[in-house]
C-alpha positions in Angstrom: 119.4 267.6 -2.3 117.9 268.9 1.0 119.1 266.6 3.7 116.1 267.6 5.9 113.4 266.4 3.4 111.3 263.3 3.9 113.3 260.1 3.5 112.5 258.3 0.3 113.4 254.6 -0.2 113.0 252.4 -3.3 113.0 248.6 -3.5 113.1 246.3 -6.5 110.9 243.4 -7.5 109.3 241.7 -4.4 107.3 239.0 -6.2 105.6 237.8 -3.0 108.8 237.6 -0.9 107.4 239.1 2.3 110.0 238.1 4.9 113.0 239.5 3.0 111.0 242.7 2.4 110.5 243.2 6.1 114.2 242.5 6.7 115.1 245.1 4.2 112.7 247.7 5.6 114.4 247.1 9.0 117.8 247.4 7.5 116.9 250.7 5.8 115.2 251.9 9.0 112.1 252.8 7.0 109.5 254.6 9.2 105.9 254.1 7.9 104.7 257.1 9.9 107.0 259.6 8.1 109.0 258.0 5.3 108.0 257.3 1.7 108.5 253.9 0.0 108.8 253.4 -3.8 108.3 249.9 -5.2 109.3 249.2 -8.8 106.6 246.8 -9.8 106.2 243.0 -9.8 104.9 243.2 -6.2 103.3 239.7 -6.2 103.3 236.2 -7.8 105.9 233.4 -7.9 107.1 234.1 -4.3 105.5 232.3 -1.3 103.7 235.2 0.4 101.8 237.4 -2.0 98.8 237.6 0.2 100.4 239.0 3.4 102.7 241.2 1.3 99.9 242.9 -0.6 97.9 243.2 2.6 100.8 245.1 4.2 101.3 247.4 1.2 97.6 248.2 1.1 97.6 249.1 4.8 100.5 251.4 4.2 99.4 252.7 0.8 99.4 256.3 1.9 103.2 256.1 2.3 103.8 253.8 -0.6 104.4 254.7 -4.3 104.1 251.8 -6.7 104.2 251.2 -10.4 102.7 248.2 -12.1 104.9 245.4 -13.5 104.1 242.5 -15.8 103.3 240.2 -12.9 100.9 242.8 -11.4 99.0 243.1 -14.7 98.9 239.3 -14.9 97.5 239.2 -11.4 94.8 241.8 -12.2 93.9 239.7 -15.3 93.7 236.6 -13.2 91.4 238.3 -10.7 89.2 239.5 -13.5 88.9 236.0 -14.9 90.5 237.0 -18.2 93.3 234.5 -18.2 94.0 231.1 -16.5 96.8 230.4 -14.1 100.3 229.9 -15.7 103.2 227.8 -14.4 104.7 229.1 -11.2 101.5 231.0 -10.4 101.2 231.4 -6.6 98.2 233.8 -6.5 95.5 231.4 -5.4 95.6 232.3 -1.6 95.6 236.0 -2.5 92.7 235.8 -5.0 90.6 233.8 -2.6 90.9 236.2 0.2 87.8 238.3 1.1 89.9 241.5 0.7 91.1 240.6 -2.8 88.7 243.0 -4.5 90.0 245.9 -2.5 93.6 245.0 -3.1 93.2 244.4 -6.8 91.2 247.6 -7.4 94.0 249.5 -5.7 96.5 247.9 -8.1 94.2 248.6 -11.1 94.2 252.3 -10.2 98.0 252.4 -9.8 100.4 254.1 -12.2 102.7 252.7 -14.9 105.2 255.6 -14.5 105.7 257.6 -11.3 107.2 261.1 -11.2 107.9 262.7 -7.8 107.2 266.4 -7.2 110.3 266.8 -5.0 113.1 264.5 -6.0 114.2 264.1 -9.6 113.9 260.3 -9.9 111.4 258.6 -12.2 110.1 255.1 -11.6 109.0 252.4 -14.0 109.0 248.7 -13.8 111.1 247.6 -16.8 112.1 250.5 -19.2 111.5 253.7 -20.9 111.8 253.9 -24.7 115.2 255.6 -25.4 113.6 258.0 -27.9 110.9 259.2 -25.5 111.4 262.3 -23.5 110.1 262.3 -19.9 107.0 264.1 -21.0 106.4 261.8 -23.9 107.0 258.7 -21.7 104.5 260.2 -19.1 101.9 260.7 -21.9 102.4 257.1 -23.1 102.0 255.8 -19.6 99.0 257.9 -19.2 97.3 256.2 -22.1 97.7 252.8 -20.4 96.6 254.2 -17.0 93.5 255.8 -18.5 92.5 252.5 -20.1 93.1 250.5 -16.9 91.1 252.9 -14.8 88.2 253.3 -17.3 85.0 251.5 -17.6 86.3 249.2 -20.4 89.3 248.0 -18.5 88.4 244.3 -18.9 88.3 244.7 -22.7 91.6 246.5 -22.5 93.2 243.6 -20.6 91.7 241.0 -23.0 93.2 243.0 -25.9 96.6 242.9 -24.3 96.6 239.2 -24.1 95.1 238.6 -27.5 98.2 239.2 -29.6 102.0 239.8 -29.3 103.3 243.3 -29.0 104.9 245.0 -32.0 108.6 245.3 -31.9 108.8 249.0 -32.6 106.6 252.1 -32.3 106.8 252.6 -36.1 105.3 249.2 -36.8 102.1 249.9 -34.7 99.2 250.1 -37.1 96.3 250.6 -34.7 95.6 251.9 -31.2 95.5 248.3 -29.9 98.9 247.7 -31.2 100.1 251.0 -29.8 98.8 250.0 -26.4 100.5 246.5 -26.5 103.7 248.2 -27.5 103.5 250.8 -24.6 102.7 248.1 -22.1 105.6 245.9 -23.3 108.1 248.7 -23.1 107.2 249.8 -19.6 106.7 246.3 -18.1 108.8 243.8 -20.1 111.6 245.5 -22.1 115.2 244.5 -21.7 116.9 244.5 -25.1 116.6 247.2 -27.8 118.5 248.3 -30.9 119.7 251.8 -31.6 116.9 252.2 -34.1 114.2 251.5 -31.5 113.5 247.8 -32.3 112.8 245.8 -29.1 113.3 242.0 -28.6 110.6 240.7 -26.3 112.0 237.3 -25.3 113.9 237.5 -22.0 117.1 235.9 -23.4 119.7 238.0 -25.1 119.1 238.2 -28.9 121.8 236.7 -31.2 122.0 239.9 -33.2 124.8 242.3 -32.1 122.6 245.3 -32.8 120.8 244.7 -29.5 122.0 246.2 -26.2 120.3 246.8 -22.9 117.7 249.4 -23.3 119.3 251.7 -20.8 122.5 252.0 -22.9 120.6 253.9 -25.5 118.4 255.7 -23.0 121.3 257.1 -20.9 122.9 258.4 -24.1 119.8 260.1 -25.4 117.9 261.3 -22.3 120.6 263.0 -20.4 118.5 264.6 -17.6 116.2 261.8 -16.5 117.3 259.6 -13.6 115.4 256.3 -13.6 114.5 253.7 -10.9 113.5 250.3 -12.4 113.4 246.6 -11.8 112.4 243.6 -13.9 115.8 242.3 -14.9 116.9 239.7 -12.3 119.7 238.2 -14.4 121.3 241.6 -14.8 121.3 242.0 -11.0 121.7 245.2 -9.1 122.9 248.0 -11.4 123.8 251.4 -9.9 124.9 253.9 -12.6 124.7 257.7 -12.8 121.0 258.3 -13.5 120.0 254.6 -13.3 119.1 252.3 -10.4 118.1 248.9 -11.6 117.0 247.2 -8.4 115.8 243.7 -9.3 118.5 241.4 -8.0 116.5 238.1 -8.1 115.1 237.8 -4.6 112.4 235.3 -5.8 115.2 233.1 -7.1 117.0 233.0 -3.7 119.5 235.7 -4.5 119.1 239.2 -2.9 116.5 242.0 -2.4 117.9 245.4 -3.2 116.8 248.9 -2.2 118.2 252.5 -2.2 117.6 255.7 -0.4 116.8 258.3 -3.1 116.7 261.6 -1.2 120.4 262.0 -1.0 122.9 263.5 -3.4 124.3 259.9 -3.9 121.8 257.1 -3.4 122.6 254.8 -0.5 122.2 251.1 -1.4 120.9 248.3 0.8 120.6 244.5 0.3 119.4 241.4 2.2 119.8 237.7 1.3 116.7 235.8 0.2 117.4 232.1 0.8 113.8 231.5 1.9 112.4 232.5 -1.5 114.7 230.3 -3.6 112.8 228.4 -6.3 113.5 226.6 -9.5 112.9 228.4 -12.8 
């Protein structure tokens, strides 16, 4: 890669952990006037400071590239009055802020999958279906993005919460089921089988046919390097063509980031004792 190009940094799940985020930015020497920052979803909720965190990101949105995670979609749904607060919800200060409409509209217009025009990395929150090429994945993400940005976005979110996602693309029998499946893959997936069946619970399935989604993806999509988050119990995972950056900051572990515009990504971490909370 060109060593003179704009520095690009990526960070895993923040979940309202503002203080460690600022520490990591300082450690990376991120310059908001010139550098680009990628954030792999789950920006807010559960951590103590979703309100100042989202305010900071919104103020620096021209230099920030984000994708939506499951907690971000949950926050948009809460703001829209579609669902009630769940256990461990910490969004009340954010949603009562007079700037909340601006912040949440910004999130609603944000992508599910981000492709950069210069560097080869692709960013999603949780996963990409192992059988989807990059163009197919972008098309599937585009279906979600179009629905979120359209005039019927509230109906779309209500539909997402109305029923469980199918476990495979082949079992989708309607466009609603297809959308639930797409959203689940991009924002919640962890475990998948070789045949494309997903297990949506966070815990490891008992069946030996399931493996981490990226095992199959890296075997089948050999030219797509992916930045993702979502999987705190897996921890920081840096493989050829995969940077899984969720290392459990909101559970008091570490916040992880990487510089992407180098031939080999440079990794950064800070401790997060201030964000430790019980599950």
